[in-house]
LOKE-549205 format. One line per 10 residues: number of its first residue (from 0); for each residue x, y, z of C-alpha. Coordinates in steps of 0.05 Angstrom, whole numbers, m for minus. Each point is the difference from the previous one (the first is absolute). Layout:
N
NUM) X Y Z; ...
This chain:
1207
0) 0 1 1; 29 66 m22; m12 66 36; m23 55 m47; 20 55 47; 72 m13 m16; 29 20 m69; 12 m57 m49; 58 30 m38; 7 32 m69
10) m36 m51 m41; m68 22 m31; m57 m28 36; m67 m21 m30; m63 37 21; m44 m18 55; m56 m50 m9; m70 29 m5; m17 m26 69; 36 m11 66
20) m15 m40 63; m4 33 68; 13 m38 64; m7 28 71; 42 m38 50; m18 m14 72; 43 58 23; m37 48 m43; 55 6 m56; m28 3 m69
30) 36 m39 m57; m13 20 m71; 22 m57 m48; m1 m24 m70; 30 m58 m38; 56 9 m50; 29 m50 m50; 74 m11 4; 45 m10 m63; m3 m76 10
40) m77 6 0; m7 m16 73; m42 46 43; 18 43 58; m38 45 48; 20 76 1; m23 33 63; 0 67 36; m19 7 70; m36 60 33
50) 11 3 76; m58 3 46; m14 76 7; m32 m8 68; 9 m39 63; m68 m36 m7; m3 m73 12; m27 m44 m56; m3 56 m49; m24 m37 m63
60) m52 m44 33; m45 37 m50; 25 20 m70; m35 29 m60; 21 35 m65; m39 53 m38; m27 m21 m68; 52 44 m35; 57 m23 45; 11 72 20
70) m11 m10 76; 9 m58 48; m28 m6 71; 25 m46 54; m39 m8 64; 20 m24 70; m39 m41 49; 9 62 43; m41 64 m13; 42 26 m59
80) 14 m7 m73; 51 29 m48; m12 28 m71; 56 m4 m49; 0 45 m61; 38 m40 m54; 39 23 m59; m26 m15 m68; 22 m58 m41; 34 46 m49
90) 40 34 56; 21 m67 29; 21 m25 m68; 42 62 m11; 33 m8 68; 16 m74 m12; 28 8 m70; 43 58 21; 28 m23 67; m19 m74 5
100) m42 14 62; m66 33 15; m37 30 59; m73 m13 m9; m28 45 56; m11 75 m10; m30 17 68; m38 m30 58; m53 20 51; m15 m34 67
110) m72 5 24; m23 m22 68; m71 m9 26; m40 m33 51; m19 m73 m13; 28 m61 m39; 0 m9 m74; m42 m60 m24; 5 13 m74; 33 52 m46
120) m8 10 m75; 6 52 m56; m63 11 m37; m4 7 m76; m16 72 m23; m45 19 m57; 31 m16 m69; 3 75 m16; 35 15 64; 61 m45 5
130) 38 50 43; m52 m8 55; 29 m40 58; m48 m33 53; 22 m45 57; m52 m33 43; 11 m29 68; m45 m43 44; 17 16 71; m23 m33 65
140) m3 42 65; m32 1 66; m56 52 4; m57 22 45; m5 1 75; 4 m75 4; 63 m5 m44; m33 m46 m50; 36 m18 m63; m21 36 m64
150) 25 m5 m72; 4 62 m41; 22 17 m70; 43 59 m13; 26 24 m66; 52 54 m23; 1 29 m70; 49 46 m36; 29 15 m68; 64 m29 m26
160) 59 44 25; m38 32 58; 37 13 65; m11 m60 44; 8 39 63; m60 42 m19; m42 m59 m23; 6 m38 65; m1 61 46; m77 m3 10
170) m34 m47 50; m55 m45 m26; m50 m37 41; m26 m42 m59; m66 m38 m8; m19 m57 44; m11 m66 m39; m68 m35 5; m7 m51 54; 7 m61 m48
180) 68 27 m23; 32 16 69; 50 m57 m10; 17 5 m75; 39 m57 m32; 20 32 m67; 0 67 m29; m2 1 m78; 7 62 m41; m42 0 m63
190) 26 26 m66; m48 58 m8; m36 57 37; 46 m5 64; m45 m60 18; 21 m59 45; m26 m64 31; 3 m20 73; m3 m75 10; m22 m23 70
200) m16 m67 28; m74 m1 m20; m5 52 m54; 31 43 m54; m11 74 0; 12 47 m61; 11 75 5; m13 34 m67; 47 59 15; 44 10 59
210) m1 75 m8; m77 5 10; m26 21 68; m38 m36 30; 26 m66 m26; m51 m49 m27; 12 m73 10; m33 m49 m47; m2 m70 28; 17 m57 m48
220) m51 m56 13; 30 m67 m17; m7 m71 24; 71 m21 13; 18 m70 m18; 0 m51 54; 67 m15 36; 45 m51 m29; 37 m58 36; 62 42 3
230) m31 50 53; 30 m3 69; m38 34 58; m68 3 35; m25 63 m35; m9 7 m76; 55 12 m47; 25 71 m13; 18 40 m62; 77 7 0
240) 22 29 m67; m20 31 m64; 31 11 m69; m15 36 m66; 8 m40 m65; 35 28 m61; m45 34 m51; 10 52 m54; 7 72 27; m62 21 m41
250) m41 m55 35; 15 27 70; m27 69 m16; m71 m25 6; 6 m69 34; 39 m25 61; 10 m73 17; 22 m26 68; 14 m71 21; m13 m11 76
260) 34 m59 34; m22 m35 63; 45 m36 48; m30 m69 m16; 15 6 m75; m63 31 m26; 6 52 m57; m55 51 m18; m2 43 m64; m28 71 10
270) m15 44 m61; m20 73 10; m21 48 m53; 17 73 7; m67 25 m23; m44 m32 51; 50 m27 52; m41 m63 1; 43 m59 13; m8 m69 m29
280) 25 m58 44; 19 m68 m27; 25 m59 39; 62 m25 m37; 11 m61 42; 53 m23 50; 75 m16 m8; 30 m57 39; 39 42 48; m8 49 56
290) 8 72 m21; 33 54 43; 26 68 m24; 47 m31 m52; m52 5 m57; 6 34 m68; m13 m6 m74; 47 m7 m58; m5 14 m73; m23 m48 m51
300) m31 7 m68; m55 m50 7; m15 m7 76; 4 35 66; 57 m30 39; 3 m2 75; 63 m5 38; m13 m23 71; 54 m8 55; m43 m43 43
310) m9 3 75; 34 m50 47; 11 m45 m61; 15 m1 m74; m30 52 m47; m3 m4 m76; m20 29 m67; m69 m6 m27; m30 26 m66; m71 19 m15
320) m15 2 m76; m61 38 m26; m62 m42 13; 42 m54 29; 16 m31 68; 59 10 47; 58 m44 m17; 65 m7 41; 63 10 m40; 53 m13 51
330) 16 m3 73; 41 53 39; 34 m27 62; m11 44 61; 16 m1 73; m45 m39 46; m1 m9 74; 44 m57 27; m13 m29 68; 41 m63 m4
340) 64 m27 m31; 29 m69 m8; 66 m27 m29; 13 m72 m22; 57 m5 51; m5 m67 37; 16 33 67; m38 55 35; 44 18 60; 68 34 6
350) 35 m65 18; m21 m44 m60; m23 m67 24; m6 24 72; m62 m29 30; 10 29 68; 59 m39 21; 47 60 0; 49 m32 m47; 23 38 m58
360) 24 m38 m61; 66 12 m31; m2 45 m60; 1 m42 m65; 25 36 m63; m12 m62 m44; m72 m5 20; m10 72 m28; 38 m18 m65; m45 m61 m14
370) m66 37 14; m40 41 m48; m19 69 25; m60 5 43; m60 33 m29; m44 54 30; m74 5 2; m48 50 32; m73 12 7; m26 52 m48
380) m65 41 m3; m69 m17 25; m66 m25 m30; m7 m36 m65; 62 29 m31; 46 m20 57; 51 m55 m2; 71 m22 16; 58 38 m32; 67 m29 m13
390) 53 52 8; 53 m6 m55; 55 48 m22; 31 7 m70; m18 16 m71; m69 m14 m28; m5 m34 m69; m71 7 m24; m22 m60 m42; m33 17 m64
400) m3 m69 m34; 1 m66 30; m12 m72 m27; 15 m71 18; 38 m36 m53; m15 m69 27; 72 m25 9; 61 26 37; 39 53 m35; 74 6 17
410) 16 68 m33; m31 48 m50; 14 59 m46; m43 50 m32; 19 41 m62; m38 51 m42; m9 m20 m74; m31 29 m63; m33 m55 m42; m22 29 m67
420) m16 68 33; m37 m32 59; 36 20 65; 1 m53 56; 46 m41 44; 33 m69 m2; m1 m34 68; 51 m56 1; m11 m51 54; 53 m49 22
430) m32 m65 24; 35 m56 33; 14 m38 m65; m25 44 m55; m17 72 m16; m66 35 m20; m13 66 m34; m60 46 9; m20 57 m43; m32 57 38
440) m37 59 m28; 27 70 14; m55 14 51; 10 m69 31; m73 m19 m10; 14 m61 m44; 53 m54 7; 10 m57 m50; 48 m59 6; 41 m9 m64
450) m1 m69 m27; 69 m33 m12; m11 1 m75; m15 73 m4; 49 21 54; 70 27 m18; 26 m21 67; 29 m66 23; m57 m30 44; 28 m70 4
460) 49 14 56; 9 43 60; 20 75 m10; 61 17 40; 7 74 m23; m33 50 m45; 13 72 m17; m23 51 m51; 50 47 m33; m9 74 m18
470) m23 m20 m72; m57 m41 28; 29 m69 m15; m7 m51 54; 53 m52 19; m26 m63 32; 50 m51 30; m28 m68 20; 32 m63 22; 9 m24 m71
480) 1 62 m46; 9 74 m12; m60 33 m35; 2 69 m33; m66 32 m10; m3 64 m41; m63 38 m17; 0 m29 m71; 39 m65 6; 30 m51 49
490) 54 m53 2; 15 m57 47; 70 m29 14; 7 m65 39; 59 m5 51; 18 m68 m29; 14 33 m66; 35 62 28; 41 m36 52; 15 m62 m40
500) m26 m46 55; m62 m44 m12; m22 2 74; 17 73 15; m48 29 50; 5 71 25; m4 6 74; 10 76 7; m1 55 m51; 2 75 m10
510) m2 49 m58; 25 71 m6; 19 45 m57; m1 m54 m53; 38 m50 42; m27 m64 29; 34 m40 54; m21 m72 17; 23 m47 53; m3 m75 m11
520) 18 m60 43; 69 m33 m12; 29 m54 44; m2 25 72; m4 74 m21; m26 47 m52; 18 25 m67; m14 71 m25; m20 17 m72; m3 70 m32
530) m45 11 m61; m3 62 m42; m64 24 m32; 5 25 m71; m71 21 m22; m36 m68 m1; 64 m42 5; 46 m25 54; 74 m12 1; 40 m39 51
540) 65 11 37; 45 m51 32; m29 m23 67; 38 m4 65; m5 m35 66; m28 40 56; 22 1 72; m43 m54 32; m72 m15 m15; m35 64 m24
550) m69 13 30; m14 71 m26; 30 47 m53; m6 70 m25; 37 55 m39; 18 71 14; 41 57 m28; 62 26 37; 56 46 m24; m29 m2 m71
560) 2 m79 0; m55 m50 0; 14 m50 58; m33 m64 19; m13 m16 73; m16 m69 26; m19 m28 69; 24 m70 11; 14 m55 52; 65 m37 5
570) 24 m44 55; m58 23 44; 19 74 m7; m36 56 m37; 40 34 m54; m11 65 m39; 37 2 m64; 6 55 m56; 20 m16 m71; 13 37 m65
580) m44 m25 m59; 62 m38 m26; 4 m41 62; 58 37 35; m9 1 73; m3 70 33; m9 m22 72; m26 m61 35; m9 1 76; m30 m45 52
590) m49 34 50; 37 m30 57; 64 37 m17; m36 66 15; 7 31 69; m63 m6 39; m33 m51 m48; m7 m67 31; m42 m54 m30; m12 m30 70
600) m15 65 37; m54 9 50; m53 19 m53; 6 m71 m30; 38 m41 m48; 3 27 m68; m22 m40 m62; 7 6 m73; m17 62 m41; m68 3 m32
610) 2 64 m42; 39 62 m14; m22 70 m17; 44 57 m23; m8 72 23; 41 49 m40; 21 62 41; 40 37 m53; 67 28 21; m6 m28 70
620) 0 m71 m23; m46 m59 m14; m42 m34 54; m13 m72 m1; m56 m33 40; m1 m76 8; m55 m42 28; 13 m66 37; m37 m62 17; 11 11 74
630) m37 66 3; 63 44 m3; 11 61 m45; 71 10 m22; 16 69 m26; 63 19 m37; 30 63 m29; 49 1 m59; 38 65 m9; m4 33 m69
640) 75 10 m4; 21 m66 27; m47 m56 m13; 50 m49 36; m24 26 67; m65 m24 30; m28 24 65; m50 m49 29; m52 m2 57; m49 m53 23
650) m66 6 35; m59 m44 9; m68 19 m27; m39 m60 20; m3 m75 10; m21 m23 m70; 44 10 m63; 10 71 m25; m11 15 m74; 22 68 m25
660) m29 37 m61; 21 64 m35; m42 64 0; m6 28 m70; 11 71 24; 9 45 59; m52 m3 55; m10 64 39; 63 28 m32; 42 m58 23
670) 27 m64 m32; m37 m59 26; 0 m78 4; m57 m47 15; 6 m61 44; m50 m57 13; 8 m36 66; m48 m37 48; m58 15 m50; 13 74 8
680) 21 52 m53; 52 50 22; 29 60 m35; 70 23 20; 29 71 m13; 50 48 30; 62 m38 m11; 54 19 49; 74 m5 m23; 22 6 70
690) m38 m61 24; m5 m36 m68; m74 m10 15; m69 26 m22; m17 49 58; m75 m1 m15; m41 m62 m10; m76 1 m3; m52 m53 m6; m46 5 m60
700) m74 m16 15; m45 m18 m58; m71 25 14; m67 m5 m33; m45 62 8; m61 m45 m9; 22 m46 55; 35 36 58; m1 m65 40; 43 m38 m51
710) 63 m33 30; 64 20 m33; 13 m51 m56; 63 m45 8; 43 34 m51; 56 m44 m28; 22 39 m62; m5 71 m28; 13 34 m67; 4 75 m6
720) m28 31 m62; 41 52 m38; m57 49 2; m56 13 47; m66 m26 m23; m35 61 29; 51 48 m33; 7 37 66; 68 28 14; 35 m37 55
730) m47 m59 m2; 26 m70 m13; m39 m59 m28; 12 m70 25; m17 m69 m26; m3 m43 62; m5 m75 7; m33 m36 60; 1 m74 m17; m47 m7 m59
740) m28 72 9; 22 57 m45; m8 71 27; 11 64 m35; 8 57 50; 22 74 4; 43 27 54; 28 71 15; 54 24 47; m41 13 62
750) 19 m38 64; m54 m3 51; m54 m40 33; m32 m53 m44; m57 m29 42; m41 m60 m11; m73 m1 27; m37 m63 22; m75 18 4; m40 m20 60
760) m74 m2 12; m3 49 55; 44 45 45; 63 m33 25; 11 4 74; 61 m41 13; 54 m39 m40; 56 m46 21; 45 m50 m36; 0 m69 30
770) 66 m37 m10; m37 m61 27; m51 m2 m56; 41 40 m51; m54 48 m18; m29 68 18; m58 1 49; m47 60 m7; m55 20 47; m52 44 m37
780) m71 23 1; m45 m34 m51; m72 19 m2; 8 31 70; 26 m65 30; 73 m14 16; 31 m58 m36; 68 m30 m13; 34 m13 m67; 63 m40 m14
790) 35 28 m60; 58 m27 m41; 50 56 m3; 28 m23 m68; m66 m8 m39; m48 42 41; m48 m59 2; m46 m8 60; 11 m70 23; m45 m10 61
800) m68 m22 21; m30 14 71; m32 m63 28; m33 m25 64; 36 m54 42; m25 m54 m46; 36 36 m59; m68 19 m32; 7 66 m37; m37 60 28
810) 0 77 m9; 41 16 61; 33 m38 55; m33 m5 66; 12 63 41; 1 50 m60; m74 2 m12; m14 65 36; m18 57 m49; 47 57 1
820) 51 m34 43; 74 14 m19; 61 m39 9; 50 35 43; 52 m54 11; 31 m52 m44; 58 m44 15; 29 m72 5; 0 m42 63; 48 m59 6
830) m30 m39 57; 45 m53 31; m25 m62 34; 39 m63 16; 60 24 m40; m42 11 m63; m16 67 m30; m69 14 m27; m8 62 m46; m64 40 9
840) m25 68 m27; m22 51 50; m56 49 m17; m28 55 48; m54 49 m18; m32 68 20; m60 m36 34; 42 m41 46; 8 m65 m39; 63 m41 10
850) 6 m57 m50; 51 m56 m6; m2 m24 m72; 22 m67 m28; 29 m5 m71; 10 m60 m44; 34 m2 m69; m27 m43 m55; 5 m10 m75; m59 8 m46
860) m11 m14 m76; m10 63 m42; 1 14 m75; 75 13 6; 13 m66 37; 11 m10 74; 6 63 42; 9 15 75; m62 17 39; m12 20 74
870) m59 m15 43; m7 36 69; m49 m4 58; m6 25 73; 32 m49 48; m13 43 63; m36 66 11; m16 45 57; m37 66 5; 11 54 51
880) m49 55 10; 43 50 37; 29 30 m66; 39 m11 m61; 59 m48 m3; 51 45 m29; 61 m46 2; 19 m73 12; 65 m38 7; 12 m75 3
890) 48 m38 45; 14 m75 m2; m41 m5 65; m57 48 m11; m28 66 m27; 7 71 20; m50 51 m23; m24 71 16; m74 14 12; m3 75 4
900) 52 18 50; m1 m69 36; 52 m51 m17; m23 m71 1; 45 m61 7; m38 m64 m18; 22 m75 m9; m31 m48 m47; m33 m59 33; 4 m54 m51
910) m47 m47 38; m54 51 8; 17 30 m67; m2 72 22; 43 58 26; 2 3 75; 16 68 33; 65 0 42; 20 74 16; m22 73 m12
920) 37 65 m1; m25 72 m8; 37 39 m53; m1 76 m1; m30 m3 m70; m19 m52 m51; 56 m40 m32; 20 9 m73; 47 m59 m3; 20 m55 48
930) 63 m42 6; 21 m53 50; 77 m2 15; 30 m43 53; m63 m2 40; m10 76 m6; m57 33 m39; 20 61 m42; m63 39 m11; 1 60 m45
940) m57 42 22; m40 55 m40; 13 56 49; 54 m22 46; 58 m24 m42; 33 m67 15; m14 m37 66; 37 m64 21; m40 m48 47; 28 m58 39
950) m52 m55 m11; 30 m47 54; m13 m61 m42; 38 m43 50; m56 14 52; m79 m5 m6; m8 42 63; 44 60 m15; m34 56 m38; 30 33 m61
960) 39 64 19; 28 60 m39; 75 1 0; 20 51 m55; m35 58 m32; 15 63 m40; 9 66 36; m35 38 m57; m74 m8 m17; m2 m15 m75
970) m57 m12 m47; 22 m62 m38; m12 m30 m68; 49 m61 m3; 70 m25 21; 51 m52 m22; 64 m26 31; 66 16 m34; 73 m4 17; 65 m33 m18
980) 8 m60 49; 76 m3 m16; 10 69 28; 3 6 76; m34 m67 18; m59 7 49; m16 70 m21; m42 m16 m60; m53 4 m24; m30 69 0
990) m74 10 m4; m11 47 m60; m67 37 16; m40 43 m47; m45 54 30; m65 30 m33; 33 69 m5; 54 m27 m43; 50 m9 55; 45 m60 5
1000) 39 m24 59; 47 m58 19; m18 m30 68; 49 m48 34; m28 m49 51; 48 m7 59; m10 m75 11; 19 m24 68; m10 67 32; m70 0 28
1010) m40 63 6; 46 42 m42; m25 44 m55; 12 m14 m72; 62 32 m29; m6 49 m57; 55 m15 m51; m21 46 m56; m56 44 m23; m23 34 m65
1020) m56 30 m37; m28 m23 m67; m42 39 m51; m53 m54 6; m12 m51 55; 12 m75 m13; m60 m44 13; 32 m66 m8; 72 m27 3; 25 m63 m32
1030) 65 m37 m12; 23 m36 m65; 60 m18 m44; m27 45 m54; 63 25 m34; 16 m28 m71; 48 m57 5; 56 39 m33; m5 51 57; m7 m50 56
1040) 57 m47 m19; 62 15 40; m31 63 32; 38 7 64; 2 53 55; 44 56 m23; 14 73 18; m26 m10 72; m68 m25 m23; m42 m51 38
1050) m46 m56 m18; m72 12 14; m16 m74 16; 37 m58 23; 0 m33 m70; 7 64 m42; m71 12 m16; m22 71 m18; m50 40 41; m58 31 m40
1060) m58 45 22; m63 20 m37; m41 63 13; m75 9 m8; 11 36 m67; 36 m62 m28; 69 27 3; 55 m51 15; 60 17 43; 63 m38 15
1070) 36 6 67; 72 m22 17; 45 6 61; 65 39 m3; 56 9 50; 14 70 30; 62 14 m43; m38 m14 m65; m59 39 29; 46 61 10
1080) 25 m1 m72; m72 m9 m29; m28 53 45; 52 50 m26; m20 m16 m73; m73 11 19; 14 64 32; 39 26 m62; m55 m24 m46; m56 34 39
1090) 40 64 m6; 1 m5 m76; m51 28 m46; 20 m54 m49; m15 m58 44; m55 30 41; m31 58 m44; m69 3 36; 16 m20 73; 27 31 63
1100) 66 m22 31; m12 m33 69; 62 5 45; 9 m10 76; 31 49 47; 7 m21 72; m52 m54 m11; m52 48 m29; m28 m3 m72; 19 62 m39
1110) m27 13 m69; 39 41 m50; m16 10 m74; 66 1 m38; 25 5 m71; 70 m27 m5; 10 36 m67; m18 67 32; 18 m6 73; 72 m26 0
1120) 18 48 53; m57 m19 46; 22 m40 62; m37 m64 13; 18 m55 50; 20 m60 m46; 28 m44 53; m37 m64 16; m23 10 71; m28 m62 35
1130) m68 10 32; m48 m57 8; m51 37 m38; 40 7 m64; 32 m68 m8; m40 m16 m62; 31 12 m69; m45 17 m59; 22 m48 m55; m42 38 m53
1140) 44 62 8; 63 m44 m5; m25 m31 m62; m9 69 m31; 74 13 15; 21 m65 m32; m44 8 m62; 26 70 m12; 72 m14 16; m2 60 45
1150) 52 m17 54; 54 43 m28; m46 61 m5; m29 m13 70; 67 m6 36; 21 68 m28; m49 34 47; 33 25 61; 43 m49 39; m38 m58 m33
1160) 62 m32 m34; 40 1 65; m57 m33 38; m12 m47 m59; 72 m28 3; 0 1 77; m63 m43 4; 25 m49 m53; 64 m8 39; m41 m19 61
1170) m33 m59 m33; 32 m65 22; 58 41 31; 23 25 m68; 5 m70 m32; m36 26 m64; 43 65 m7; 68 m25 13; 49 40 m39; m52 51 m28
1180) 29 60 37; 72 m17 m24; m26 3 m73; 9 72 m17; m27 m4 m70; m57 m48 4; m16 m1 74; m64 42 m5; m24 m41 m57; 11 m64 36
1190) m42 27 59; m55 18 m48; 4 m68 m34; m5 m34 68; m60 43 18; m37 m23 m64; 18 m72 16; m32 6 69; m62 33 m29; m6 m54 m53
1200) 7 m54 56; m50 29 50; m50 20 m55; 5 m67 m40; m73 m17 m23; m39 m51 42; m50 m15 m57
């Protein structure tokens, strides 16, 4: 984003667009912005900021613009508004073209009054008086001797250019609105006569002219449509938004059209004629989404198009053709409330596998290596459009065409062709023992398989490699032949004839710039052959023996030479060899000879190469990417000036074989390579010469806009087309293979959230992942009754049936038959009896039901064969009438649950088949979560933080007693245990607690010291409170392998799992522990960043002086002389580091600029020296030339480490 208030330079700038977007931020600053196209056709925002001219809070809560864009008004929730007189577009354009910047505001006027603004709009003047400005406000104030609320409408009018001070000098009492409009929902200006509509809950009023006195309200009589199933609430649905469709200007001179939207999805069309002001109302229908204020229309030639943001769920785009019905065009993802979160981690506690014994298992690196990343699911939305959402991160590839070919496809290629003037595509499919060719039309609506007789390609054997040159000719290399296909002719050349061997079979092949290289088997190794293409003929050169058995081959250009690279296996070692086309060896090296490359390293034994892809970097060298059968990625770099030197690094991408594929062109401005591993597609960019690795790796998620619940297909191969099928700049078209499925998809360089939605029939209440039953368990409301669903996380299929004790299916299990009852608690209970463990599911409800649920797995026959199915029923149930059961925890001996503020400990009597009360304890407030540790109950309460109670399990006569509590009263959402068990044994874990005001605190339980208060380890404040914490090994495998504690960092759990938290608005946050030395360095970077207008352009700097919070607004570019305390001072309230700010520093490469501020560089180096007693900075201060750069490089390394993605 570029700031338009700063000069661009001497280059000539284009003119401003005809429209600009105005945003008003929470602090009252205005941002004027437009989009400009860069030279590479990418887009950027150009912005200019206008500071809040007043000290009013929430200025911009109301915002409106005059019809001619000459004036803008922003209103506060307080009793004031500000009028801005704006420069004309002509003047702004002249400023921008002359200076590269513009100042949109000419003058302002603050107006205060008594009351609160409900609505504020500019009215349309008469057509012959366009310089007439009218602003109308609906204001609520207390009036009369009893101070009753009253709503009045007040307007001000003036001529363009009038002195605003004079205009707003007079006091106006305004006119009181009729009783039925005392609480107006919407204020809608009409296009003529200064008329407007007021929409209230039960009626719509029309004022023919706001300037008339007295005002005459015409009531619009209409029978509103009945409410839809999307409505939530006891009262009727309300009107929430309005929009005006596009029409010709001439049409609007006499007729106005308004679309009214209701919160439950109903749309109403209102047409008003200027002559009689008699409205005609038509019920358009209902869209399948809730509607809030995010509602507008878009231009289309043949239909009215509605763009709806949705409310607490997805929105979408609908079109309404003339004399037609509403039709949904697409879905727009939107935020939705999240009340629960689950990961597929097999453990739920800090000490993985700890069932209360107090034993912490040893950390196992290998277990992380061999495990796929855990997945994340959360509840989403409410009502019919709600569901489960899988949270994924990466790049979306939107599927445009998909079909099942009926048999497995190993690899594919797709080339544009012109057959007798008919543009289309050839899709070449490599099958296990043969090849097939499809001809696709240019619009991809038709696909025909070519018969072998009419096909110019070799379809009798498997295709190994195919390429299209710049002249449009295609070279196909199969196991038995080389086929040349030109637009008007073709030729086929068998290997047996070319190589002079009757049984010559190509194992690997590649073609580049008219040269073909083929590897064939010979004795215990391989032989390489080079063929030269001359129009439709091939000539051969003398073959040579390769180093070992070749498993992959490619070609590249280096130092104006064409070189051949091969990956091979010899004597159990992997070799990379480079040859000239005449067979002369340039270099051949074993991977084991390189420093740091060990085939038997901790990340697994390396196996043979599978594929190689070449990434040309130009003057900096050539990058080679090799896939292996063992899941490793080998990256090499060949210098342009010396091709005998190869730099090599090895990393692990996954557990299955890695196959690499070339990208046809740059992606997001960078060279890229694709990799398929573990049925996932990955794109790798940002090659680092320093590390000899791709610094950026992102998963690609194929999605179907028609089926948001579609699981990601298991991609095993990909081909990148030379040109995007959509013709959009920067987009890339992919032909992906998933077994027998062929998918054509479009992707673009945007990395972000790519969610997958699993629809539910009702509002989700709780979700958990059961490692016992390997599925998601969801409690949700269905037709006003709570029910449970068991969901396969891979397929999204519901795989359960509720039954009675005799396994007879029923609508709900026993105990969930009370209408309106909601599930509050959901968890597993591993009951132990006679040395055997029996798993149960625990369910608690709002109306006091406690259920112990039994579950059985079975296989059933379906159309797709046998599949797993689950039956579940109520084994035991109990109802308490004293209140809701807010939390429950199981112990091998019994159950602990909270009824209101009373803690119950009950034991299961197997003979009587019921829970028997044992002990009670009065908490200070109801429990949110419960946990039993070493005979102690840890109760996180709603209003009194964490309380630890001794249950005295060893005695039936001793009552439970409180032994630890928090000295501070906190209103709590959730908590989780975290800590590094290897650091200071006995002092972990720490209870990480989230408060409802956004506060976070780490509380330490002083075990063994009775009646001592909990220790406060750290504290911080978040922008949004965390509702639920969860743990999980969610990092991609290439980031989790060999990730060790460095730079004074700590592990968050005993087995290295990550700590995640989700907020009500659906935002996901990651938390990690760090040592004090590392905290000191990161806090300095954060302090510097918050003082920079580049990193924090619209925020205030928060610093601490003597333990007190001090806010300063700084601009590092302007205030270099201003003193600010940059030192990282340790106060319990500020021990939280904002990772989002650090990410900005890393993305912008801003450390050098930031440390130039004040004594920032001295502190920067000092704090780095303090990490691990200077182990990472040894010798830096002695390096007079590069010492500063080495410190900065280390700073970036630390930021990359602590900010490494967790998804």
